[in-house]
BAKE-923508 format. One record per residue (C-alpha): residue number from 1; residue in three letters; y, x, z. Coordinates in steps of 0.1 Angstrom, whole numbers, plus 5000, padded with zeros to 4 digits. Each point is the difference from the previous one (the first is absolute). Example, Ala and Ser with C-alpha at 12.3 -4.5 7.8 and 13.67 -1.06 7.14 Angstrom:
BEGIN
+-----+-----+-------+------+------+
|   i |  aa | north | east |   up |
+-----+-----+-------+------+------+
|   1 | ALA |  4955 | 5123 | 5078 |
|   2 | SER |  5034 | 5014 | 4993 |
+-----+-----+-------+------+------+
//
This chain:
BEGIN
+-----+-----+-------+------+------+
|   i |  aa | north | east |   up |
+-----+-----+-------+------+------+
|   1 | MET |  7807 | 5095 | 4848 |
|   2 | THR |  5016 | 5029 | 5018 |
|   3 | PRO |  5003 | 4993 | 5037 |
|   4 | ASP |  5033 | 5004 | 5018 |
|   5 | CYS |  5010 | 5003 | 5036 |
|   6 | LYS |  5009 | 4964 | 5006 |
|   7 | ALA |  4982 | 4982 | 5028 |
|   8 | ARG |  4972 | 4977 | 4989 |
|   9 | ARG |  4976 | 4977 | 5018 |
|  10 | PRO |  4970 | 5021 | 5011 |
|  11 | VAL |  4966 | 4995 | 4984 |
|  12 | ASP |  4976 | 4982 | 5024 |
|  13 | ALA |  4969 | 5022 | 5001 |
|  14 | ASN |  4979 | 4968 | 5004 |
|  15 | HIS |  5015 | 4985 | 4969 |
|  16 | PRO |  4979 | 5002 | 4968 |
|  17 | ASP |  5026 | 5023 | 4985 |
|  18 | GLY |  4996 | 5023 | 5030 |
|  19 | SER |  4965 | 5013 | 4992 |
|  20 | HIS |  5014 | 5033 | 4990 |
|  21 | LEU |  5022 | 5001 | 5031 |
|  22 | ARG |  4970 | 4994 | 5022 |
|  23 | THR |  4981 | 5029 | 4985 |
|  24 | ALA |  5031 | 5022 | 5002 |
|  25 | LEU |  5004 | 4992 | 5037 |
|  26 | HIS |  4964 | 5008 | 5007 |
|  27 | LEU |  5003 | 5034 | 4982 |
|  28 | ALA |  5033 | 5007 | 5018 |
|  29 | ALA |  4984 | 4993 | 5034 |
|  30 | ALA |  4974 | 5027 | 4990 |
|  31 | GLY |  5028 | 5025 | 4994 |
|  32 | VAL |  5000 | 4997 | 4962 |
|  33 | PRO |  5036 | 4998 | 4984 |
|  34 | VAL |  5000 | 4971 | 4975 |
|  35 | LEU |  5023 | 4984 | 4974 |
|  36 | PRO |  4997 | 4972 | 4974 |
|  37 | LEU |  4995 | 5006 | 4963 |
|  38 | ARG |  5013 | 4980 | 4971 |
|  39 | ALA |  4978 | 4991 | 4970 |
|  40 | GLY |  4990 | 5031 | 4982 |
|  41 | LYS |  4993 | 5019 | 5032 |
|  42 | VAL |  5036 | 5011 | 5003 |
|  43 | PRO |  5023 | 5000 | 5031 |
|  44 | PHE |  5030 | 4977 | 5003 |
|  45 | GLY |  5033 | 5015 | 4988 |
|  46 | ASN |  5028 | 5011 | 5022 |
|  47 | CYS |  5026 | 4975 | 5012 |
|  48 | ARG |  5035 | 5001 | 4985 |
|  49 | ALA |  5013 | 5022 | 5028 |
|  50 | CYS |  4973 | 5026 | 4994 |
|  51 | LYS |  4998 | 4999 | 4962 |
|  52 | GLY |  4998 | 5034 | 4985 |
|  53 | ASN |  4994 | 5015 | 5035 |
|  54 | ALA |  5037 | 4994 | 5006 |
|  55 | CYS |  4992 | 4997 | 5038 |
|  56 | GLY |  4987 | 5036 | 5000 |
|  57 | GLY |  4969 | 4993 | 5021 |
|  58 | ARG |  4967 | 4983 | 5005 |
|  59 | PRO |  4994 | 4974 | 5027 |
|  60 | ASN |  4971 | 4994 | 5024 |
|  61 | MET |  4986 | 5035 | 4999 |
|  62 | LYS |  5000 | 5026 | 5028 |
|  63 | ASN |  5016 | 5024 | 4975 |
|  64 | ALA |  5026 | 4974 | 4989 |
|  65 | GLY |  5034 | 5008 | 4986 |
|  66 | PRO |  5032 | 4982 | 5010 |
|  67 | CYS |  4991 | 4967 | 4984 |
|  68 | GLU |  4997 | 4971 | 5024 |
|  69 | CYS |  4991 | 4973 | 4975 |
|  70 | ALA |  4974 | 4975 | 5014 |
|  71 | SER |  4988 | 4989 | 4965 |
|  72 | VAL |  4969 | 5010 | 4981 |
|  73 | CYS |  5018 | 5030 | 4984 |
|  74 | HIS |  4991 | 5035 | 4990 |
|  75 | ALA |  4964 | 4994 | 4988 |
|  76 | TRP |  4974 | 5019 | 5021 |
|  77 | ALA |  5026 | 5009 | 5026 |
|  78 | ALA |  5005 | 4964 | 5009 |
|  79 | ALA |  4964 | 4998 | 5014 |
|  80 | THR |  5001 | 4992 | 5037 |
|  81 | THR |  4977 | 4992 | 5029 |
|  82 | ASP |  5028 | 4980 | 5018 |
|  83 | PRO |  4990 | 4963 | 5001 |
|  84 | ARG |  5036 | 4990 | 5006 |
|  85 | VAL |  5009 | 5016 | 4967 |
|  86 | LEU |  4970 | 4985 | 4982 |
|  87 | THR |  5008 | 4965 | 5012 |
|  88 | SER |  5038 | 5003 | 4997 |
|  89 | PRO |  5021 | 4976 | 4978 |
|  90 | ALA |  5009 | 5030 | 4978 |
|  91 | TRP |  4964 | 5004 | 4990 |
|  92 | SER |  4992 | 4963 | 4996 |
|  93 | SER |  5005 | 4996 | 4962 |
|  94 | ALA |  4981 | 5032 | 4993 |
|  95 | TRP |  4969 | 4986 | 5018 |
|  96 | ARG |  5003 | 4967 | 4982 |
|  97 | GLU |  5001 | 5019 | 4966 |
|  98 | ALA |  4975 | 5027 | 5010 |
|  99 | ALA |  4970 | 5004 | 4977 |
| 100 | ALA |  4984 | 5027 | 5022 |
| 101 | ILE |  5004 | 5022 | 5030 |
| 102 | ALA |  5005 | 5038 | 4999 |
| 103 | TYR |  4999 | 5025 | 5028 |
| 104 | HIS |  5013 | 5035 | 5005 |
| 105 | PRO |  4970 | 5022 | 5005 |
| 106 | GLY |  5019 | 5030 | 5012 |
| 107 | GLY |  5017 | 4979 | 5027 |
| 108 | ALA |  4966 | 4992 | 5013 |
| 109 | GLU |  4988 | 5036 | 4998 |
| 110 | LEU |  4977 | 4991 | 4971 |
| 111 | THR |  4995 | 5013 | 4964 |
| 112 | VAL |  4987 | 4979 | 4972 |
| 113 | VAL |  4983 | 5016 | 4971 |
| 114 | ASP |  5005 | 4974 | 4972 |
| 115 | LEU |  4972 | 5002 | 4975 |
| 116 | ASP |  5010 | 4980 | 4970 |
| 117 | ASP |  4968 | 4998 | 4980 |
| 118 | ALA |  4962 | 5005 | 5001 |
| 119 | ALA |  5003 | 5036 | 4989 |
| 120 | ALA |  5023 | 5008 | 5028 |
| 121 | VAL |  4977 | 4982 | 5025 |
| 122 | ALA |  4971 | 5021 | 4987 |
| 123 | TRP |  5020 | 5032 | 5004 |
| 124 | ALA |  5009 | 4990 | 5036 |
| 125 | HIS |  4963 | 4994 | 5009 |
| 126 | GLU |  4992 | 5035 | 4988 |
| 127 | ASN |  5030 | 5019 | 5015 |
| 128 | LEU |  5014 | 4982 | 5030 |
| 129 | PRO |  4985 | 4993 | 5034 |
| 130 | ALA |  4990 | 4964 | 5007 |
| 131 | THR |  5026 | 4979 | 5017 |
| 132 | ARG |  5012 | 4964 | 5002 |
| 133 | THR |  5001 | 4984 | 4965 |
| 134 | VAL |  5018 | 4969 | 4987 |
| 135 | PRO |  4992 | 4985 | 4966 |
| 136 | THR |  5029 | 4996 | 4976 |
| 137 | THR |  5003 | 4981 | 4967 |
| 138 | ARG |  4988 | 5031 | 4980 |
| 139 | GLY |  4989 | 5025 | 5026 |
| 140 | GLU |  5002 | 5008 | 5037 |
| 141 | HIS |  5023 | 5011 | 5028 |
| 142 | TRP |  4985 | 5028 | 5021 |
| 143 | ILE |  5018 | 5001 | 5034 |
| 144 | TYR |  5002 | 5031 | 5022 |
| 145 | ARG |  5016 | 5005 | 5035 |
| 146 | GLY |  5030 | 5023 | 4997 |
| 147 | ALA |  5032 | 5000 | 4979 |
| 148 | MET |  5011 | 5023 | 4972 |
| 149 | GLN |  5023 | 5003 | 4970 |
| 150 | SER |  4995 | 4972 | 4975 |
| 151 | ALA |  4995 | 5008 | 4963 |
| 152 | ASN |  4991 | 4982 | 4968 |
| 153 | ALA |  4975 | 5011 | 4974 |
| 154 | VAL |  4986 | 5029 | 5020 |
| 155 | ARG |  4970 | 4997 | 4976 |
| 156 | PRO |  4990 | 4974 | 4974 |
| 157 | GLY |  5000 | 4966 | 5017 |
| 158 | VAL |  5008 | 5013 | 5035 |
| 159 | ASP |  5033 | 4995 | 5020 |
| 160 | ILE |  5007 | 5009 | 5036 |
| 161 | LYS |  5019 | 4974 | 5021 |
| 162 | SER |  5012 | 5011 | 5035 |
| 163 | LEU |  5035 | 5011 | 5010 |
| 164 | MET |  5029 | 4984 | 4981 |
| 165 | SER |  4976 | 4976 | 4982 |
| 166 | TYR |  4984 | 4966 | 5003 |
| 167 | ALA |  4965 | 4986 | 4993 |
| 168 | ARG |  4990 | 4964 | 4994 |
| 169 | TRP |  4981 | 4985 | 5029 |
| 170 | LEU |  4966 | 4988 | 4986 |
| 171 | GLY |  4981 | 4996 | 5032 |
| 172 | PRO |  4985 | 5022 | 5026 |
| 173 | GLY |  4972 | 5014 | 4978 |
| 174 | THR |  4967 | 5014 | 5011 |
| 175 | GLY |  4990 | 5032 | 5018 |
| 176 | THR |  5017 | 5022 | 5025 |
| 177 | ALA |  5032 | 5019 | 4992 |
| 178 | ALA |  4994 | 5038 | 5000 |
| 179 | ASP |  5026 | 5027 | 5008 |
| 180 | LEU |  5021 | 5010 | 4971 |
| 181 | PRO |  4981 | 5029 | 4984 |
| 182 | ASP |  5016 | 5032 | 4985 |
| 183 | VAL |  4985 | 4991 | 4966 |
| 184 | VAL |  5023 | 4969 | 4999 |
| 185 | ARG |  5031 | 5020 | 5011 |
| 186 | ALA |  4993 | 5026 | 4973 |
| 187 | LEU |  5002 | 4973 | 4973 |
| 188 | THR |  5038 | 5000 | 5003 |
| 189 | VAL |  5004 | 5037 | 4993 |
| 190 | LYS |  4976 | 5006 | 4971 |
| 191 | LYS |  5025 | 4991 | 4974 |
| 192 | PRO |  5033 | 5020 | 5000 |
| 193 | SER |  5018 | 4968 | 4988 |
| 194 | THR |  4992 | 4983 | 5033 |
| 195 | VAL |  5019 | 5026 | 5020 |
| 196 | ARG |  5026 | 5015 | 4977 |
| 197 | PRO |  5034 | 4986 | 5010 |
| 198 | ALA |  5020 | 4982 | 4973 |
| 199 | ARG |  5032 | 5019 | 4990 |
| 200 | PRO |  5028 | 4978 | 5014 |
| 201 | VAL |  5026 | 4988 | 4974 |
| 202 | VAL |  5030 | 5003 | 5023 |
| 203 | THR |  5034 | 5014 | 4994 |
| 204 | VAL |  5027 | 5009 | 5024 |
| 205 | PRO |  5037 | 5001 | 4991 |
| 206 | ALA |  5010 | 5035 | 4990 |
| 207 | LEU |  5028 | 5020 | 5015 |
| 208 | THR |  5030 | 4997 | 4977 |
| 209 | GLY |  5002 | 5031 | 4980 |
| 210 | GLY |  4966 | 5012 | 5011 |
| 211 | GLY |  4995 | 5029 | 5024 |
| 212 | GLU |  4984 | 5004 | 5034 |
| 213 | CYS |  5005 | 4978 | 5030 |
| 214 | ARG |  5035 | 5007 | 5014 |
| 215 | HIS |  4992 | 4994 | 5036 |
| 216 | ARG |  4964 | 5011 | 5004 |
| 217 | THR |  4982 | 5032 | 4990 |
| 218 | PRO |  4968 | 5001 | 4979 |
| 219 | ALA |  4982 | 5012 | 5031 |
| 220 | TYR |  5013 | 4970 | 5020 |
| 221 | LEU |  4987 | 4976 | 4973 |
| 222 | GLU |  4965 | 5017 | 5000 |
| 223 | ARG |  4997 | 4997 | 5037 |
| 224 | GLY |  5010 | 4964 | 4998 |
| 225 | ILE |  4974 | 4992 | 4974 |
| 226 | CYS |  4973 | 5018 | 5020 |
| 227 | MET |  5010 | 4981 | 5032 |
| 228 | ALA |  4999 | 4967 | 4981 |
| 229 | GLU |  4965 | 5008 | 4986 |
| 230 | GLN |  4988 | 5009 | 5034 |
| 231 | ARG |  5014 | 4969 | 5016 |
| 232 | ILE |  4981 | 4978 | 4975 |
| 233 | ILE |  4968 | 5020 | 5002 |
| 234 | GLU |  5000 | 4998 | 5038 |
| 235 | ALA |  5005 | 4962 | 5001 |
| 236 | HIS |  4970 | 4983 | 5017 |
| 237 | SER |  5015 | 4965 | 5000 |
| 238 | ALA |  5028 | 4981 | 4983 |
| 239 | VAL |  4995 | 5022 | 4969 |
| 240 | HIS |  5020 | 4976 | 4977 |
| 241 | THR |  5030 | 5000 | 5024 |
| 242 | THR |  4998 | 5038 | 5005 |
| 243 | VAL |  5000 | 5006 | 4963 |
| 244 | TYR |  5030 | 4977 | 4995 |
| 245 | ARG |  5020 | 5015 | 5028 |
| 246 | THR |  4992 | 5036 | 4989 |
| 247 | PHE |  5012 | 4991 | 4965 |
| 248 | LEU |  5032 | 4986 | 5016 |
| 249 | ALA |  5006 | 5033 | 5019 |
| 250 | VAL |  4995 | 5022 | 4970 |
| 251 | LEU |  5023 | 4978 | 4978 |
| 252 | ALA |  5026 | 4999 | 5027 |
| 253 | ALA |  5002 | 5038 | 5001 |
| 254 | HIS |  4996 | 5007 | 4963 |
| 255 | GLY |  5001 | 4968 | 4980 |
| 256 | ARG |  5036 | 5004 | 4989 |
| 257 | CYS |  5003 | 5037 | 4994 |
| 258 | GLY |  4976 | 5004 | 4970 |
| 259 | CYS |  4978 | 5027 | 5016 |
| 260 | LEU |  4969 | 4979 | 5001 |
| 261 | THR |  4977 | 5005 | 4970 |
| 262 | ASP |  4969 | 4981 | 4987 |
| 263 | ALA |  4979 | 5028 | 5016 |
| 264 | HIS |  5014 | 4992 | 5034 |
| 265 | ILE |  4994 | 4963 | 4996 |
| 266 | ALA |  4965 | 5006 | 4987 |
| 267 | ARG |  4992 | 5019 | 5032 |
| 268 | LEU |  5011 | 4971 | 5021 |
| 269 | PHE |  4980 | 4975 | 4979 |
| 270 | THR |  4969 | 5023 | 5002 |
| 271 | ALA |  5002 | 5001 | 5038 |
| 272 | ALA |  5004 | 4962 | 5002 |
| 273 | GLN |  4971 | 4994 | 4976 |
| 274 | ALA |  4978 | 5023 | 5021 |
| 275 | LYS |  5006 | 4975 | 5029 |
| 276 | GLY |  4989 | 4971 | 4979 |
| 277 | GLU |  5032 | 4988 | 4984 |
| 278 | SER |  4997 | 4990 | 4964 |
| 279 | PRO |  5023 | 5014 | 4973 |
| 280 | ARG |  5016 | 4965 | 4997 |
| 281 | HIS |  5007 | 4999 | 5037 |
| 282 | CYS |  5015 | 5035 | 4999 |
| 283 | THR |  5023 | 4990 | 4971 |
| 284 | ASP |  5010 | 4967 | 5018 |
| 285 | ALA |  5007 | 5019 | 5033 |
| 286 | TRP |  5021 | 5026 | 4981 |
| 287 | ALA |  5020 | 4973 | 4981 |
| 288 | ASN |  5006 | 4980 | 5032 |
| 289 | ALA |  5012 | 5031 | 5018 |
| 290 | ARG |  5024 | 5008 | 4972 |
| 291 | SER |  5012 | 4964 | 5000 |
| 292 | ALA |  5006 | 5001 | 5037 |
| 293 | LEU |  5021 | 5032 | 4998 |
| 294 | GLY |  5017 | 4990 | 4967 |
| 295 | VAL |  4989 | 5031 | 4981 |
+-----+-----+-------+------+------+
//
């Protein structure tokens, strides 16, 4: 069932159905942002008001967008340490249906090296410094102190879960967490496919009859794109909101005149992805900005 934003009776943490909630509250008290998972280790879907990212933002995060929904929306970005949110009526049905608990490693300044099979575990023992380990169904989670970009399939059987990702809570594990080593950070840049930005499939209404922008010079457009790139690159917080507002500003100036090209848009998407935004979030933010301006 997809939760919505209607008020519900809160789950009692002492009730048998509240076992996941009790664990979640314990983790939240330790500074670990948590959220419930449905069967199949997947997050709960967005509520009706946020379906398809129509709200334009992500709740309960320090880098949140404009969304103020209190439900269990937006996958990893719903993870929170606020006990009032975790025990709120809006989260009650999710805890009753929850099959497991997830946490946002990056939000706790942690990185999980997810080793999916015995071969990957053997590779880690040979190549990575010892740290806290947690057994999984088929392999292990190696947990380091420090956050980084998340990436899947950095090598056979190995995923990195940290910023903008979630990991299933499987217990505290054993050993002492070590500082995030450079050898783990390097895993995300070994394959070009992990860092090459996806070419956005976005079109902007062309100027009737073609031709250059009638009210701005090419130099003005170039300066505007450079300033937009710099604004995104220099964002140290509220990255999602900064990207969206920057897209709004660019489209407000040039979205109706036909002077924007795919190359200009790709430059903006590249800057956003360098700050951790996924291609999908870039496309959503661009579409939402166009919709807001009616272009």
